[in-house]
ROZA-569228 format. One record per residue: x negated, y, z negated of N, C-alpha, C in turn. Coordinates in Angstrom, 3 decimals. Atoms other than C-alpha are relative to their C-alpha. Last residue first. Layout:
% residues N
REC      neast     nnorth        nup     caeast    canorth       caup      ceast     cnorth        cup
REC          X          Y          Z          X          Y          Z          X          Y          Z
...
//
This chain:
% residues 190
REC      neast     nnorth        nup     caeast    canorth       caup      ceast     cnorth        cup
REC     -0.436     -0.861      0.307    -43.574     79.911   -168.847     -0.023      1.242      0.566
REC     -1.351      0.238      0.863    -43.187     76.712   -167.123      0.178      1.360     -0.652
REC     -0.728     -0.581     -1.288    -46.268     77.302   -165.106      1.468      0.327     -0.178
REC      0.716     -1.627     -0.175    -48.469     76.948   -168.829      0.932      0.618      1.553
REC     -0.563     -0.720      1.247    -46.319     73.773   -169.607     -0.417      1.769      0.260
REC     -1.679      0.024      0.659    -46.651     72.090   -166.469      0.215      1.276     -1.007
REC     -0.686     -0.688     -0.927    -50.403     72.537   -166.151      1.508      0.421      0.316
REC      0.179     -1.137      0.143    -51.235     71.604   -169.725      0.759      0.912      1.353
REC     -1.049     -0.667      1.159    -48.979     68.577   -168.912     -0.291      1.195     -0.316
REC     -1.398      0.128     -0.384    -50.783     67.448   -165.963      0.831      0.900     -0.654
REC      0.114     -1.003     -0.831    -54.443     68.214   -167.558      1.110      0.224      0.754
REC     -0.024     -0.800      0.782    -53.382     65.736   -170.376     -0.178      1.555      0.976
REC     -0.966     -0.280      0.883    -52.362     63.097   -168.128      0.274      1.507     -0.545
REC     -0.655     -0.408     -0.981    -55.446     63.605   -166.162      1.464      0.271     -0.303
REC      0.082     -1.571     -0.676    -57.192     63.484   -168.994      0.540      0.175      1.114
REC     -0.543     -0.439     -1.025    -55.772     60.419   -170.843     -0.118      1.387      0.795
REC      0.430      0.580     -1.035    -58.195     58.694   -173.247      0.830      0.452      1.227
REC     -0.291      1.168     -0.069    -56.287     59.081   -176.211     -0.409     -0.901      1.468
REC      0.342      1.328      0.870    -57.988     61.811   -177.251      0.201     -1.641      0.067
REC      0.886      0.197     -0.297    -56.973     63.789   -174.316     -0.951     -0.786     -0.851
REC      0.185      1.038     -1.019    -53.521     62.854   -174.841     -1.414     -0.226      0.477
REC      0.180      1.491      0.901    -53.822     64.325   -178.562     -0.367     -1.264      1.531
REC      1.511      0.383      0.516    -55.143     67.357   -176.766      0.423     -1.861     -0.642
REC      0.237      0.908     -0.881    -51.536     68.285   -175.298     -1.421     -0.580     -0.258
REC     -0.980      1.239      0.307    -50.548     70.438   -177.988     -0.243     -1.164      0.525
REC      0.171      0.568      1.502    -53.942     72.309   -178.464      1.466     -0.946      0.162
REC      1.099      0.429      0.827    -54.115     73.195   -174.831     -0.233     -1.027     -1.184
REC      0.094      1.265     -0.491    -50.880     73.884   -174.182     -0.985     -0.846     -0.293
REC     -1.161      1.095      0.431    -50.905     76.816   -176.915     -0.063     -1.113      0.738
REC      0.222      0.933      1.180    -54.426     77.650   -175.358      0.997     -0.486     -1.377
REC      0.709      1.071     -1.008    -52.803     78.164   -171.551     -0.897     -0.548     -1.520
REC     -0.425      1.026     -0.626    -49.940     79.914   -173.321     -0.910     -0.883      0.268
REC     -0.875      0.929      1.242    -52.043     82.297   -175.283      0.564     -0.997      0.380
REC      1.161      0.453      0.893    -54.361     83.379   -172.487      0.896     -0.999     -0.796
REC      0.509      1.561     -0.208    -51.869     83.561   -169.550     -0.427     -0.465     -0.963
REC     -1.291      0.805     -0.804    -49.555     86.693   -170.665     -0.329     -1.788      0.629
REC     -0.913      0.489      1.286    -52.429     88.103   -172.878      1.086     -1.239      0.406
REC      0.561      1.296      0.357    -54.476     88.699   -169.820      0.678     -0.677     -0.854
REC     -1.439      0.343     -0.934    -52.354     92.149   -169.334     -0.372     -1.382     -0.259
REC     -1.049     -0.075      0.551    -54.636     93.528   -172.375      1.279     -1.345      1.078
REC     -0.579     -1.392     -0.251    -57.704     92.722   -170.394      1.168     -0.037     -0.919
REC     -0.982      0.302     -0.454    -60.021     90.024   -171.989      0.641      1.013      0.044
REC     -1.631      0.098      0.594    -62.847     91.524   -173.583      1.143     -0.407      1.372
REC     -0.489     -1.128      0.829    -66.638     91.691   -171.495      1.561     -0.795     -0.262
REC      0.184     -0.581      1.281    -69.006     89.449   -171.650      0.627      0.997     -0.249
REC     -0.045      1.085      1.340    -67.949     87.226   -168.730     -0.306      1.050     -1.146
REC     -0.993      0.663      0.412    -67.508     90.139   -166.690      0.486     -0.426     -0.558
REC     -0.883     -0.887      0.039    -70.506     91.845   -166.576      1.158     -0.169     -0.703
REC      0.273     -0.158      1.005    -72.253     88.916   -166.070      0.348      0.797     -0.873
REC     -0.541      1.012      0.746    -70.346     88.115   -162.992     -0.494      0.471     -1.824
REC     -1.199     -0.483      0.944    -70.557     91.688   -161.351      0.447     -1.277     -1.146
REC      0.533     -1.081      0.442    -73.698     90.822   -159.222      0.592      0.333     -0.939
REC      0.644      0.238      0.866    -71.617     87.811   -157.908     -0.988      0.701     -1.196
REC      1.744     -0.389     -0.563    -69.304     89.944   -156.171     -0.768     -0.576     -1.541
REC      0.076     -0.147     -1.311    -65.579     89.053   -157.033     -0.950      0.058      0.958
REC     -0.129     -0.893     -0.274    -64.945     88.952   -160.418      0.338      0.814      1.185
REC      1.223     -1.088     -0.163    -63.815     86.126   -160.857     -0.326      1.075      0.432
REC      0.133     -0.589     -1.122    -61.086     83.958   -162.697     -1.404      0.944      0.396
REC      0.283     -1.273      0.061    -61.251     82.884   -166.147      0.267      1.193      1.137
REC      0.407     -0.678     -0.711    -60.133     79.356   -165.647      0.355      1.304     -0.419
REC     -1.064     -1.078     -0.022    -60.730     77.127   -168.109      0.255      0.879      0.696
REC      0.394     -1.187     -0.119    -62.803     74.004   -167.930      1.575      0.954      0.222
REC     -1.236     -1.154     -0.283    -62.090     71.269   -169.886     -0.719      1.032      0.553
REC      0.164     -1.508     -0.249    -65.682     68.996   -169.427      1.630      0.289      0.103
REC     -1.217     -0.258     -0.911    -66.409     65.499   -170.293     -0.071      1.569     -0.349
REC     -1.524     -0.056      1.160    -69.464     63.809   -171.180      1.169      1.028      0.739
REC     -1.435      0.843      0.018    -72.055     62.367   -168.855      1.058      0.264     -1.162
REC     -1.365     -0.465     -0.347    -74.266     64.982   -167.928      1.186     -0.712     -0.513
REC      0.020      0.475     -1.171    -77.477     64.733   -170.368      1.226      0.885      0.944
REC     -0.728      1.092     -0.229    -77.596     65.044   -173.624      0.152     -0.654      1.417
REC      0.293      0.554      1.502    -80.358     67.956   -174.281      0.662     -1.139      0.127
REC      1.879      0.195      0.402    -81.033     69.409   -170.974      0.029     -0.696     -0.916
REC      0.812      1.525     -1.112    -77.383     68.735   -169.705     -0.960     -0.225     -0.650
REC     -0.118      1.564      0.269    -76.110     70.790   -172.778     -0.847     -1.151      0.369
REC      0.731      0.247      0.884    -78.277     73.690   -171.783      0.360     -1.093     -0.780
REC      1.209      0.657     -0.273    -76.798     73.756   -168.332     -0.927     -0.391     -1.369
REC      0.199      1.360     -0.035    -73.729     73.699   -169.865     -0.967     -0.399      0.760
REC     -0.396      0.497      1.061    -73.823     76.845   -171.733     -0.490     -1.504      0.896
REC      1.328      0.065      0.653    -75.951     78.412   -168.642      0.436     -0.484     -1.656
REC      0.100     -0.350      0.822    -72.926     78.175   -166.201     -0.791     -0.440     -1.254
REC      0.706     -1.592      0.095    -74.575     78.249   -162.980      0.459      0.658     -1.265
REC     -0.354     -1.580     -0.768    -72.580     75.692   -161.622     -0.290      1.269     -0.460
REC     -0.044     -0.701      0.978    -73.557     73.062   -164.674      0.770      1.140      0.725
REC      1.323     -1.106      0.389    -73.450     70.113   -162.517      0.856      0.938     -0.830
REC     -0.159     -1.091     -1.630    -70.645     66.582   -162.128     -1.546      1.566     -0.773
REC      1.503     -0.127     -0.735    -70.101     64.542   -165.523      0.452      1.281      0.837
REC      1.349      1.006      0.791    -66.435     63.631   -166.848     -0.904      0.291      0.935
REC      0.948      1.244     -0.383    -64.048     65.963   -165.527     -0.674     -0.270     -0.636
REC      0.342      0.843      1.068    -60.670     68.173   -166.597     -0.929     -1.007      0.929
REC      0.482      1.012     -0.174    -59.403     71.170   -164.737     -0.747     -0.496     -1.199
REC      0.689      1.455      0.876    -57.196     73.855   -165.981     -0.843     -1.006      0.779
REC      0.397      1.647     -0.585    -56.028     77.231   -164.552     -1.004     -0.812     -0.520
REC     -1.293      0.573      0.086    -54.916     80.562   -166.291      0.131     -1.691      0.082
REC     -0.495      0.130      1.227    -56.759     82.563   -164.580      1.013     -0.738     -0.361
REC     -0.650     -0.983      0.505    -58.277     81.004   -161.133      0.507      0.638     -1.527
REC     -1.237      0.088      0.001    -60.674     78.912   -161.334      0.814      1.031     -0.277
REC      0.314      0.515     -1.216    -64.507     79.260   -159.984      1.864     -0.346     -0.049
REC     -0.667     -1.541     -1.144    -64.810     81.753   -162.974      0.091     -0.699      1.072
REC      0.234     -0.094     -1.144    -64.492     79.078   -165.746      0.024      0.813      1.343
REC     -0.713     -1.117     -1.037    -64.937     79.744   -169.338     -0.191     -0.748      1.455
REC      1.400     -0.742     -0.401    -65.953     76.138   -171.525      0.932      0.921      0.655
REC     -0.470     -0.900     -0.724    -64.595     73.457   -173.533     -0.741      1.412      0.387
REC      0.251     -1.606     -0.244    -66.587     70.841   -173.956      0.575      0.743      0.601
REC     -0.856     -0.427     -0.627    -65.390     66.908   -174.828     -0.494      1.793     -0.102
REC     -0.036     -1.806     -0.028    -68.142     64.791   -176.314      0.889      0.081      1.520
REC     -1.180      0.198      1.003    -67.198     60.777   -177.036     -0.637      1.841      0.334
REC     -1.279     -0.217     -0.234    -68.968     60.431   -173.539      1.184      0.092     -0.864
REC     -0.389     -1.673     -0.546    -72.272     62.092   -174.508      1.581     -0.527      0.303
REC      0.051      0.347     -1.450    -72.436     58.779   -177.100      0.394      1.433      0.567
REC     -0.566     -0.207     -1.165    -72.413     59.686   -180.562     -0.546     -0.326      1.117
REC      0.286      0.562     -0.629    -74.688     58.973   -183.720      1.117     -0.876      1.055
REC     -1.020      0.622     -0.067    -72.973     61.049   -185.776     -0.005     -1.260      0.586
REC     -0.395      0.756      1.182    -75.956     62.794   -186.558      0.840     -0.895     -0.493
REC      1.195      1.688      0.131    -77.563     62.106   -182.996      0.754      0.025     -1.651
REC     -0.657      1.351     -0.573    -74.081     63.980   -181.612     -1.001     -1.024     -0.779
REC     -1.294      0.711      0.473    -74.304     66.862   -184.150      0.182     -1.435      0.766
REC      0.144      0.309      1.111    -77.684     67.871   -183.244      1.452     -0.661     -1.072
REC      0.583      1.185     -0.207    -77.171     67.524   -179.552     -0.598      0.098     -1.595
REC     -0.124      1.301     -0.262    -74.843     69.824   -179.708     -0.276     -1.058      0.019
REC     -0.809      0.290      0.799    -76.341     72.531   -181.393      0.879     -1.523      0.091
REC      0.825      0.590      1.194    -79.462     72.081   -179.451      1.433     -0.187     -1.170
REC      0.396      1.329      0.600    -77.404     72.222   -176.836     -0.492     -0.302     -0.529
REC     -1.153      0.232      0.774    -75.649     75.925   -177.043     -0.212     -2.019     -0.080
REC      0.545      0.578      0.941    -78.801     77.721   -176.447      0.917     -1.520     -0.316
REC      1.104      0.671     -0.742    -77.917     79.563   -173.429     -0.531     -1.412     -1.019
REC     -0.513      0.911     -1.265    -74.293     80.505   -174.689     -1.313     -0.905      0.496
REC      0.004     -1.015     -1.098    -75.807     81.559   -178.165      0.223     -1.088      1.046
REC      1.521     -0.478     -0.888    -77.334     79.818   -180.782     -0.189      0.610      1.089
REC     -0.116     -1.660     -0.255    -73.662     79.859   -182.679     -1.703      0.110     -0.037
REC      1.569     -0.022      0.112    -72.640     76.582   -181.446     -0.148      1.399     -0.595
REC      1.057     -0.954     -0.449    -69.236     76.003   -182.320     -0.888      0.603     -0.296
REC      1.618     -0.409     -0.249    -68.148     72.343   -182.886      0.064      1.418      0.357
REC     -0.216     -1.335     -0.910    -64.748     70.889   -183.750     -1.354      0.597     -0.173
REC      0.524     -1.019      0.680    -65.050     66.979   -185.259     -0.021      1.550      1.377
REC      0.749     -1.314     -1.142    -62.288     65.154   -184.022     -0.877      0.410     -0.814
REC      1.109     -1.267      0.438    -61.397     61.793   -185.881     -0.433      0.699      0.819
REC      1.445     -0.360     -0.360    -58.574     60.065   -184.330     -0.406      0.980     -0.543
REC      0.549      1.324      1.147    -55.347     58.812   -185.290     -1.353     -0.312      0.245
REC     -0.176      1.534     -0.370    -54.048     61.050   -182.341      0.000     -0.962     -0.669
REC     -0.527     -0.055     -1.041    -56.036     63.825   -183.801      0.349     -1.078      0.988
REC     -0.611      1.090     -0.696    -57.324     64.251   -187.283      0.810      0.081      1.008
REC     -1.850      0.367     -0.293    -59.102     66.661   -188.080     -0.014     -1.145      0.356
REC     -0.319      1.660     -0.410    -63.107     68.151   -188.986      1.848     -0.044     -0.036
REC     -0.957      0.611      0.722    -64.259     71.691   -188.502      0.667     -1.319      0.212
REC     -0.719      1.318     -0.550    -67.673     72.656   -187.694      1.433     -0.084     -0.922
REC     -0.699     -0.031      0.846    -69.756     75.971   -187.362      1.009     -1.062      0.486
REC     -1.393     -0.494     -0.491    -73.083     76.099   -185.569      0.822      0.198     -0.765
REC      0.217     -1.692     -0.281    -76.552     75.377   -186.009      1.188      0.425      0.895
REC      0.557      0.169     -1.456    -75.610     71.668   -186.506     -0.044      1.560      0.673
REC      0.305      1.305     -0.367    -73.248     72.787   -189.610     -0.538     -0.370      1.331
REC      1.574      0.095     -1.504    -72.015     76.129   -190.850     -0.556     -1.451     -0.160
REC      1.120      0.002      0.987    -68.091     75.253   -192.565     -1.506      0.432      0.802
REC      1.502     -0.046     -0.837    -64.969     75.961   -190.821     -1.319     -0.065     -0.908
REC      0.514     -1.660     -0.646    -61.793     75.434   -192.842     -1.595     -0.406      0.692
REC      0.977     -0.156      1.094    -61.045     71.408   -192.185     -0.138      1.607     -0.043
REC      1.349      0.830      0.251    -58.354     70.646   -189.553     -0.465      0.795     -1.393
REC      0.055     -0.245      1.496    -54.569     71.658   -189.443     -1.366     -0.723     -0.013
REC      0.445      1.695      0.439    -53.995     70.147   -185.986     -0.296      0.378     -1.587
REC     -1.337      0.736     -0.122    -52.493     73.922   -185.050     -0.086     -1.668     -0.303
REC     -1.153     -0.619      1.150    -55.136     75.627   -186.905      1.074     -1.083      0.300
REC      0.052     -0.049      1.774    -58.246     73.714   -185.573      0.602      0.547     -0.782
REC      0.069      1.546      0.341    -56.720     73.450   -181.825     -0.547     -0.415     -1.739
REC     -1.366      0.650     -0.285    -56.291     77.042   -181.624      0.085     -1.283     -0.131
REC     -0.333     -0.397      1.253    -59.901     77.625   -183.166      1.535      0.011      0.125
REC      0.485      0.830      1.122    -61.085     75.101   -180.517      0.369      0.643     -1.313
REC     -1.146      1.467     -0.210    -59.426     76.855   -177.627     -0.317     -0.692     -1.338
REC     -1.661     -0.550      0.121    -60.462     80.509   -178.711      0.761     -1.094      0.137
REC     -0.334     -0.398      1.532    -63.991     79.368   -179.104      1.627      0.037     -0.182
REC      0.384      0.822      0.744    -63.844     78.090   -175.906      0.385      0.018     -0.927
REC     -1.333      0.731     -0.097    -62.507     81.200   -174.398     -0.103     -1.612     -0.319
REC     -0.097      0.690      1.602    -65.567     82.614   -175.525      1.325     -0.503      0.145
REC      0.938      0.758      0.230    -67.228     84.144   -171.866      0.615     -1.265     -1.571
REC     -0.604      1.347     -1.156    -63.898     85.685   -171.158     -1.043     -0.737     -0.732
REC      1.277      0.446     -1.766    -65.420     87.542   -174.163      0.965     -0.888      0.524
REC     -1.522     -0.214     -1.269    -62.119     88.465   -177.070     -1.070      0.028      1.287
REC     -1.176      0.117     -0.193    -64.741     87.288   -179.743      1.103      0.221      0.942
REC     -0.254      0.913     -0.916    -67.981     88.856   -178.685      1.421     -0.760     -0.130
REC     -0.293     -0.798     -1.260    -68.208     91.790   -180.543     -0.025     -0.798      0.866
REC     -0.937     -1.202     -0.263    -67.582     89.785   -183.655      0.636      0.782      0.969
REC      0.105     -1.166      0.325    -70.182     87.395   -183.359      0.988      0.668      0.275
REC     -0.385     -0.119      1.512    -71.278     83.924   -182.235      0.304      1.475      0.087
REC      1.852     -1.132      0.842    -71.764     83.880   -178.190      0.829     -0.358     -1.718
REC     -0.052     -1.687      0.099    -69.199     81.003   -176.662     -0.789      0.672     -0.603
REC      1.061     -1.037     -0.319    -68.371     77.225   -175.958      0.355      1.615      0.188
REC     -0.522     -1.103     -0.397    -65.982     74.894   -177.747     -0.912      0.945      0.195
REC      0.661     -1.773     -0.106    -67.171     71.805   -178.317      0.404      1.211      0.428
REC     -0.904     -1.336     -0.659    -64.908     69.049   -179.450     -0.762      1.226     -0.414
REC      0.820     -0.988      0.114    -67.166     65.601   -180.670      0.657      1.081      0.911
REC      0.022     -0.430     -0.986    -64.619     62.565   -180.613     -0.996      1.398     -0.377
REC      0.424     -1.623      0.245    -65.046     59.950   -183.098      0.139      0.617      1.284
//
């Protein structure tokens, strides 16, 4: 079983924020792969489905970004999963808009959602980093991530979310490099 965590902040006012691209990705995946309807569990909301023959539990923590680890550890303990069975999808300031990187472990890079997860389950989990770009000045970061994507961003957001969803079976099958390559190729072709 795979625990697929999208990071974001709950509430309609945050739905299209750059910080919520993780939520946007898991919602696209849940819809495309016909997961169950969302229900409240584990201090968040979950939807279940099957991808590449394996059970996947999608989780959106409702604890706000800084406390995401509380929700993740609750689901992890309930299902008796190990951190290596967790894949976290999150926004990444240090990648250009629309770019993707996948890695297991590593630091939080100042991302408060990752910092919280690290504190609760350690660092030995997978991260799908979705580039949102950087505002150019570290003093502008908070306002940047907590504002909605611009209309011009739709040209890369939807293709990225579609490619992540379409190629997720590769990630589930344990082929993270091929997953990342296929998403990159798919987003460059559009």
